[in-house]
C-alpha positions in Angstrom: -1.3 -9.6 12.9 -1.1 -5.9 12.7 -3.8 -4.1 10.6 -2.3 -2.5 7.5 -4.1 0.3 5.6 -3.0 2.5 2.7 -4.4 5.6 1.0 -3.4 6.9 -2.4 -4.9 9.5 -4.8 -5.2 7.6 -8.0 -5.9 10.7 -10.1 -9.0 9.6 -12.0 -6.9 7.0 -13.8 -7.0 6.0 -17.4 -7.4 2.3 -18.1 -3.7 1.9 -18.8 -2.7 3.8 -15.6 -5.2 1.8 -13.5 -3.7 -1.4 -14.7 -0.3 -0.3 -13.5 -1.7 1.0 -10.3 -3.4 -2.4 -9.7 -0.1 -4.2 -10.1 1.6 -1.9 -7.6 -1.2 -2.2 -5.1 -1.3 -6.0 -5.3 2.4 -6.3 -4.8 1.8 -5.0 -1.3 0.0 -6.7 1.5 -2.3 -4.1 2.8 -5.6 -5.2 4.4 -7.5 -2.1 3.4 -7.0 0.2 0.4 -8.5 3.7 0.4 -8.3 5.1 -3.2 -9.2 8.8 -3.7 -9.9 10.8 -6.8 -11.8 8.0 -8.4 -14.3 8.7 -11.2 -17.0 6.9 -13.1 -14.6 6.1 -16.0 -13.0 3.0 -17.4 -9.9 3.1 -15.1 -11.8 3.4 -11.8 -14.3 0.8 -12.9 -11.5 -1.5 -13.8 -10.0 -1.3 -10.3 -13.4 -1.9 -8.7 -14.1 -4.9 -10.9 -10.6 -6.4 -10.4 -10.9 -6.2 -6.6 -14.4 -7.5 -6.6 -13.5 -10.4 -8.9 -10.6 -11.2 -6.5 -13.0 -11.5 -3.6 -12.3 -8.1 -1.9 -15.1 -6.2 -0.2 -15.4 -3.2 -2.4 -17.2 0.0 -1.5 -17.5 2.3 -4.6 -20.4 4.8 -4.3 -22.2 6.0 -7.3 -20.3 8.9 -8.9 -22.4 11.6 -10.7 -21.3 12.6 -14.2 -17.9 14.2 -14.0 -17.8 13.8 -10.2 -14.9 12.5 -8.2 -14.9 10.3 -5.1 -13.5 7.5 -3.1 -13.2 3.7 -3.3 -12.4 1.3 -0.4 -11.2 -2.2 -1.2 -10.7 -4.5 1.7 -9.4 -8.1 2.3 -11.5 -8.0 5.5 -15.3 -8.3 5.7 -16.9 -4.8 6.0 -20.3 -3.3 6.7 -21.4 0.2 5.6 -20.5 3.0 8.0 -23.4 5.3 9.1 -21.6 8.3 7.5 -22.5 7.0 4.1 -26.2 7.8 4.6 -25.6 10.9 6.6 -23.5 12.8 4.0 -26.0 14.4 1.7 -23.8 16.7 -0.5 -21.4 15.3 -3.0 -21.7 12.0 -1.2 -19.2 10.1 -3.4 -16.5 12.3 -1.9 -16.5 10.3 1.3 -17.3 6.7 2.1 -16.9 4.5 5.1 -16.8 0.9 6.2 -16.8 -0.9 9.6 -14.3 -3.7 10.2 -14.5 -6.1 13.1 -11.4 -6.5 15.2 -10.7 -8.4 18.4 -10.9 -5.1 20.2 -14.3 -4.2 18.7 -15.5 -2.5 15.6 -13.3 0.0 13.7 -14.7 2.7 11.5 -12.6 3.5 8.4 -13.6 6.6 6.4 -12.0 7.6 3.2 -12.4 11.2 2.0 -11.5 13.3 -1.0 -12.1 16.9 -0.1 -12.9 19.2 -3.1 -10.1 21.4 -4.2 -10.7 25.0 -5.2 -9.3 27.9 -7.1 -9.7 31.7 -6.6 -13.2 31.7 -8.0 -16.3 32.0 -5.8 -18.0 28.9 -7.2 -15.4 26.4 -6.3 -14.7 28.1 -3.0 -18.3 27.9 -2.0 -18.5 24.3 -3.2 -15.6 23.3 -0.9 -16.9 25.3 2.0 -20.3 23.6 1.6 -18.9 20.1 1.4 -16.8 20.6 4.5 -19.8 21.9 6.3 -21.9 18.9 5.3 -19.1 16.4 6.0 -18.5 18.0 9.5 -22.2 17.6 10.2 -22.2 14.0 9.1 -19.2 13.2 11.3 -20.8 14.8 14.2 -24.2 13.1 13.8 -22.6 9.6 13.5 -20.1 10.0 16.3 -20.0 7.0 18.7 -17.7 5.1 20.9 -16.0 3.0 18.1 -12.5 4.2 17.1 -12.5 6.1 13.8 -9.7 6.3 11.2 -10.0 9.0 8.5 -7.8 8.5 5.5 -7.5 10.4 2.2 -6.6 13.5 0.3 -8.0 16.4 2.4 -6.7 19.2 0.2 -5.8 21.2 3.3 -2.5 21.9 5.1 -1.5 21.7 8.8 -0.6 24.9 10.7 3.1 25.8 10.3 3.4 23.7 7.1 6.8 23.9 5.5 6.9 25.6 3.1 4.2 27.9 4.5 2.3 28.6 1.3 1.0 31.8 2.8 -2.3 33.2 1.4 -3.2 30.1 -0.5 -5.7 28.7 2.0 -8.7 30.4 3.5 -9.5 30.5 7.3 -12.3 27.9 6.7 -9.8 25.4 5.3 -7.4 25.8 8.3 -10.4 25.6 10.6 -11.4 22.2 9.0 -8.0 20.7 9.8 -8.1 22.1 13.4 -11.7 20.9 13.9 -10.7 17.3 13.1 -8.8 17.3 16.4 -10.7 19.9 18.5 -14.2 19.0 17.5 -14.0 15.3 16.4 -11.2 14.1 18.6 -9.0 12.9 15.8 -5.2 13.1 15.9 -2.9 13.6 12.9 -1.3 10.2 13.0 1.7 11.1 10.9 2.5 14.0 13.2 1.9 11.6 16.2 5.0 9.6 15.2 6.9 12.2 13.2 6.4 15.5 15.1 9.0 17.5 13.3 9.6 15.7 10.0 8.9 17.7 6.7 7.1 15.5 4.2 5.1 16.3 1.1 2.6 14.1 -0.7 2.2 16.3 -3.8 4.5 18.9 -5.4 4.3 21.0 -8.5 8.1 21.5 -8.0 10.2 19.6 -5.4 10.9 22.7 -3.4 7.2 23.7 -3.3 5.5 20.6 -1.8 2.2 20.1 0.0 1.2 17.5 2.6 -2.3 17.0 1.3 -2.8 13.3 2.1 -3.6 12.5 5.7 -4.4 9.9 8.3 -6.4 11.0 11.4 -7.5 8.7 14.2 -9.1 8.8 17.6 -6.8 8.6 20.6 -7.3 4.9 20.9 -5.8 4.4 17.4 -3.0 6.8 18.2 -2.2 4.5 21.1 -2.3 1.5 18.8 -0.3 3.1 16.0 2.8 1.1 14.9 3.8 3.2 11.8 2.5 6.0 9.6 4.7 6.8 6.6 4.6 8.3 3.1 5.5 6.1 0.1 6.9 8.4 -2.5 7.5 5.7 -5.1 4.0 6.2 -6.5 5.0 9.6 -8.0 8.5 8.6 -9.1 8.9 8.7 -12.9 9.4 5.3 -14.5 11.9 4.7 -17.3 9.2 5.4 -19.9 8.4 8.8 -18.3 5.2 7.7 -16.7 4.3 7.4 -13.0 1.5 5.8 -11.1 0.0 9.1 -9.8 1.1 12.5 -8.8 0.5 11.8 -5.1 2.5 9.9 -2.6 0.7 7.0 -0.8 0.3 7.0 2.9 0.6 3.8 4.9 -0.8 3.1 8.4 -0.1 0.1 10.6 -2.1 -0.5 13.7 -1.7 -3.0 16.6 -5.2 -4.4 15.9 -6.2 -7.8 14.8 -9.1 -8.5 12.4 -11.5 -11.2 13.6 -12.0 -12.7 10.1 -10.5 -12.4 6.7 -12.0 -12.9 3.2 -10.7 -15.6 0.9 -9.1 -13.4 -1.8 -7.0 -14.0 -4.9 -4.5 -11.7 -6.8 -6.6 -8.9 -8.2 -4.2 -8.4 -11.2 -4.6 -12.0 -12.1 -8.4 -11.9 -11.5 -8.7 -8.8 -13.8 -6.9 -10.7 -16.6 -9.1 -13.8 -16.2 -12.2 -11.5 -16.2 -11.3 -10.0 -19.6 -13.6 -11.2 -22.4 -12.0 -13.6 -24.9 -11.5 -12.1 -28.4 -13.9 -13.2 -31.0 -13.1 -14.3 -34.5 -16.2 -12.6 -36.0 
């Protein structure tokens, strides 16, 4: 069976939004979920507890007060990726797992790169995190294929629309270094070389392709599909939406060696809720 993975920015969800996100996620059949912009609040903890109760392998690093990060929930057994110990600055912003396949181990890393504004403090924060993440990727490099998923908060060269002047050279360099320094290919561009897609937009005509999937050449060769799912940011009849980001789905011609015995996380979350008391 092909290996199916999905990444989506959940937007530090409230409990109500997390419940709706969980229902959408569990209606799909993805093997691995990479959720970005998680936070140490009720919504993110609800997701982690629901997946854990349902038997998923959940990797949810400790988030500092007010800090954002990444959660990975997998229907496949996982072991921690070496990057987890190597990243020493804002470590919750990236986390990784290793999955066993019939072709050998596969590294899956989820990342939520800090955003910034025009101020010096947030610019330096993003620059410092990228530097530390780059060092962690370099120091843990090996022969196992690597898949990087998440909201990278950077744009590719020649992005349409161009958004000129909104990104600094170090941000463009980060995107380029994923390929030239780390040997990772933009998997969406691998199968859709000319298609214009956006995963976030303040206005429909001013979109940004922030959410990415990058993989080593072996994964590009095994790639069956890489597509954005825009339904996550479509307004529902009550005016709400799951998140303001499109999800990104990846399918690979790889087969997991074993699978966990899992149940429906939405049902598991309901069963785990405490019974109301009369007193």
